[in-house]
C-alpha positions in Angstrom: 0.0 0.0 0.0 1.0 3.6 -0.4 1.3 6.1 2.4 0.9 9.6 1.1 1.5 12.7 3.2 0.4 16.3 2.7 2.5 18.6 4.9 1.5 22.1 5.8 0.6 24.7 8.4 -2.6 25.9 9.9 -3.2 29.6 10.8 -6.9 30.0 10.3 -10.3 28.3 10.1 -12.3 28.0 6.9 -15.1 30.6 6.4 -17.1 27.8 4.7 -17.1 25.4 7.7 -15.5 25.0 11.2 -12.5 23.2 9.8 -8.8 24.3 9.6 -7.3 25.5 6.4 -4.0 23.7 5.7 -1.5 25.7 3.7 0.3 23.0 1.9 4.1 23.2 1.9 5.1 19.8 0.5 3.9 16.3 -0.2 5.7 12.9 0.2 5.1 9.3 -0.8 6.3 6.2 1.2 5.8 2.5 1.1 3.3 1.3 3.5 1.9 -2.1 4.6 4.1 -5.1 3.6 6.2 -2.7 1.5 7.3 -0.9 4.7 8.1 -4.2 6.4 10.3 -5.1 3.4 11.9 -1.7 3.3 12.9 -2.1 7.0 14.3 -5.5 6.2 16.4 -3.9 3.5 17.6 -1.0 5.6 18.6 -3.3 8.4 20.9 -5.2 6.0 18.6 -8.1 5.1 17.3 -9.1 1.7 13.6 -8.8 1.3 11.8 -11.0 -1.3 8.5 -9.1 -1.6 5.2 -10.6 -2.8 2.1 -8.5 -2.8 -0.7 -6.9 -4.9 -1.3 -3.4 -6.3 -3.9 -2.1 -8.7 -3.4 -1.1 -12.3 -3.2 2.6 -11.5 -0.8 5.4 -10.8 -0.4 4.7 -7.1 0.4 1.1 -8.0 3.1 2.3 -10.4 4.5 4.6 -7.7 4.6 1.7 -5.2 6.5 -0.5 -7.7 9.0 2.4 -8.4 9.5 2.9 -4.6 10.2 -0.8 -4.2 12.9 -0.7 -6.8 14.3 2.5 -5.3 14.6 0.8 -2.0 16.9 -1.9 -3.5 14.3 -4.6 -3.9 12.9 -6.5 -7.0 9.4 -5.8 -7.9 8.8 -8.9 -9.9 6.9 -10.4 -7.0 4.2 -7.8 -7.3 0.9 -8.9 -8.9 -0.9 -6.1 -10.8 -4.6 -6.7 -10.4 -6.8 -4.8 -12.8 -9.9 -5.6 -10.8 -9.0 -3.5 -7.7 -7.4 -0.2 -6.9 -4.1 0.1 -5.0 -4.5 0.8 -1.3 -3.6 4.5 -0.6 -3.7 6.1 2.8 -3.4 9.9 2.6 -2.6 11.8 5.8 -2.8 15.6 6.1 -0.3 16.8 8.7 -0.1 20.4 10.0 3.1 20.9 12.0 3.4 17.6 13.7 -0.4 17.1 14.1 -2.3 14.8 11.8 -5.5 16.6 10.8 -7.3 13.9 8.8 -6.6 10.7 7.0 -8.6 9.4 4.0 -8.3 5.9 2.6 -8.8 4.7 -1.0 -9.0 0.9 -1.1 -10.9 -2.3 -1.8 -11.1 -4.8 1.0 -12.7 -7.5 -1.2 -11.0 -10.8 -1.5 -8.6 -11.3 -4.4 -10.0 -13.0 -7.4 -9.0 -16.7 -7.7 -6.6 -15.9 -10.5 -4.8 -13.2 -8.5 -4.7 -15.4 -5.4 -3.2 -18.2 -7.5 -0.5 -15.9 -8.8 0.4 -14.7 -5.3 0.6 -18.3 -4.0 2.7 -19.3 -7.0 5.1 -16.4 -6.4 5.5 -17.4 -2.7 6.0 -21.0 -3.6 8.7 -20.2 -6.1 10.6 -17.9 -3.8 10.3 -19.8 -0.5 13.5 -21.9 -1.1 15.6 -18.7 -1.0 14.1 -17.4 2.2 15.2 -17.9 5.8 11.9 -16.6 7.2 8.3 -15.9 6.0 6.8 -12.6 7.2 3.1 -11.9 6.7 2.0 -8.3 7.2 -1.8 -8.8 7.2 -3.7 -5.5 7.0 -7.0 -7.3 6.1 -7.2 -5.7 2.7 -8.3 -8.8 0.9 -5.0 -10.3 -0.1 -4.7 -12.8 2.8 -7.5 -15.4 2.7 -8.0 -18.6 4.6 -6.7 -20.6 1.7 -3.7 -18.5 1.1 -2.7 -18.3 4.7 -3.0 -22.0 5.3 -1.1 -23.0 2.2 1.7 -20.6 2.8 2.1 -21.7 6.5 2.0 -25.3 5.4 4.8 -24.8 2.9 6.8 -22.8 5.4 6.5 -25.5 8.1 7.4 -28.2 5.6 10.6 -26.3 4.8 11.2 -25.5 8.5 11.1 -21.7 8.0 10.6 -19.2 10.8 7.2 -17.7 10.3 6.4 -14.3 11.9 2.9 -12.8 11.5 1.4 -9.3 12.2 -2.4 -10.1 11.8 -5.7 -8.4 12.3 -8.0 -9.8 15.0 -10.5 -11.7 12.8 -7.6 -13.4 11.0 -5.8 -14.7 14.1 -7.2 -18.2 13.6 -5.6 -18.4 10.1 -2.1 -18.4 11.6 -2.2 -21.5 13.8 1.3 -23.0 14.1 3.2 -19.8 13.3 6.5 -19.2 15.1 5.7 -15.7 16.4 2.5 -13.6 16.2 2.9 -9.9 17.0 -0.5 -8.3 17.8 -0.8 -4.9 19.5 -2.4 -5.0 23.0 -5.8 -3.8 21.7 -5.9 -6.7 19.2 -4.8 -9.3 21.9 -7.5 -8.1 24.3 -10.1 -8.1 21.6 -9.2 -11.7 20.6 -9.8 -12.7 24.2 -13.0 -10.7 24.4 -11.6 -8.5 27.2 -12.0 -4.7 27.6 -9.6 -2.6 25.6 -8.6 -0.7 28.8 -8.2 -3.8 30.9 -6.0 -4.5 33.8 -2.5 -6.0 33.6 -3.8 -9.4 34.4 -6.2 -9.1 31.4 -3.3 -8.9 29.1 -1.7 -11.9 30.7 -4.9 -13.9 30.1 -5.1 -12.7 26.5 -1.4 -13.6 25.8 -1.7 -17.1 27.2 -5.0 -17.7 25.3 -3.4 -16.6 22.0 -0.4 -18.8 22.7 -2.6 -21.8 23.4 -5.1 -21.4 20.6 -2.6 -20.5 17.9 -0.1 -23.1 19.0 2.7 -20.6 18.4 6.2 -20.7 19.8 5.6 -17.2 21.1 3.2 -14.2 21.1 4.9 -10.8 21.2 2.3 -8.1 22.2 3.3 -4.6 21.3 2.1 -2.1 23.9 3.0 1.4 22.7 4.5 3.5 25.5 4.4 0.4 27.9 6.8 -1.5 25.7 6.2 -5.2 24.8 5.3 -8.4 26.5 6.7 -11.7 25.2 4.6 -14.8 26.0 6.3 -18.2 25.7 5.3 -21.6 27.1 5.5 -21.1 30.9 7.2 -17.7 30.8 6.2 -14.0 30.3 8.9 -11.3 29.7 7.9 -7.6 29.9 10.2 -5.4 27.9 10.0 -1.7 28.7 9.7 1.0 26.0 13.0 2.7 25.1 11.9 5.6 22.9 13.1 8.9 24.2 10.3 10.8 22.4 7.3 9.5 20.6 6.1 11.6 17.6 4.3 9.0 15.5 3.6 5.3 15.9 2.6 4.8 12.2 4.4 1.8 10.9 6.1 0.9 14.2 4.6 -2.6 14.0 6.1 -3.1 10.5 9.6 -2.3 12.0 9.0 -4.7 14.9 8.1 -7.5 12.4 11.2 -6.9 10.3 13.7 -6.5 13.1 12.3 -9.5 15.1 12.5 -11.8 12.1 16.0 -10.7 11.0 17.3 -11.1 14.6 15.9 -14.6 14.8 17.3 -15.8 11.5 20.6 -14.3 12.5 20.6 -16.7 15.5 19.4 -14.4 18.3 17.4 -16.2 21.0 13.7 -15.2 21.0 13.9 -12.8 24.0 17.0 -11.2 22.6 15.3 -10.8 19.3 12.3 -9.1 21.0 14.6 -6.6 22.8 16.3 -5.8 19.4 12.9 -5.3 17.8 11.9 -3.0 20.7 14.9 -0.8 20.2 14.3 -0.7 16.4 10.7 0.5 17.1 12.0 3.0 19.6 13.9 4.7 16.7 11.1 5.0 14.2 8.5 6.3 16.6 10.7 9.3 17.1 10.0 10.3 13.5 6.9 11.7 11.9 5.3 9.4 9.3 6.1 5.9 8.1 9.8 5.3 8.6 12.6 2.8 8.5 15.6 2.2 10.7 19.1 1.2 9.5 21.8 -0.9 11.2 23.9 2.0 12.4 20.8 3.7 14.0 19.9 0.4 15.7 23.4 -0.2 17.0 23.5 3.3 18.4 20.1 2.7 20.1 21.4 -0.6 21.6 24.4 1.1 23.1 22.1 2.6 25.7 20.8 -0.8 26.7 21.3 -1.7 30.3 
């Protein structure tokens, strides 16, 4: 998906309606969704083999160009003429987001497009150390696609790391690590969004049991992360000095966690590394990536 930003300043209200008038200064275009996960993999020194879907439109062309500009191949991108590219446009005045509007289709992929996606994953799996699924529930990931990809990954003993939406959690039974945020974890367990600490513990254990995963890593914003493993829970405090924007932080966690794991880091160490990577990107406005040098600098402060 594409993340578009319109940057400007506000100094007055519109005479037409009680809304701010944004004086536009500049515009920018960034990879979002799975593209941002892949861009973080690249910037951290890994090699991302990206598979995804765009529409046959100008935003789709810009996404493909941005993929190439980030050092990745775009031959894993399916162009689907039956749907638009997903575009999220944010209007930002100073550092404050004024409004966001989305252009997208959340309908399931056609059988033909889904077959092409599955074929591309199957072809490229042998060259991968891990499979990362960034599931924004925009119609690309179906029950059939998720189950077949996980089956292939397990057959080849690949690490599988998933960032899913709540109603898709059951699709990822048997994944290595699932990385919901705390709202999603609580919603899965039918617990209140502003629940007590013990509610999160219940939700984490329930996810671990029902998904039969090696671990559940719950991202908790300013409270850090909680890693649930069989018989053990590890709370990892947040490390960001300043938080400007959490957009895309989950993408960075997904990329950094998987890269650390395939590099041989134990799971808890990989979670700490991912936490520091997220601490870098939330200090920036808009969708962002972190590179190795920035991550190493952040890890120097680790106690």
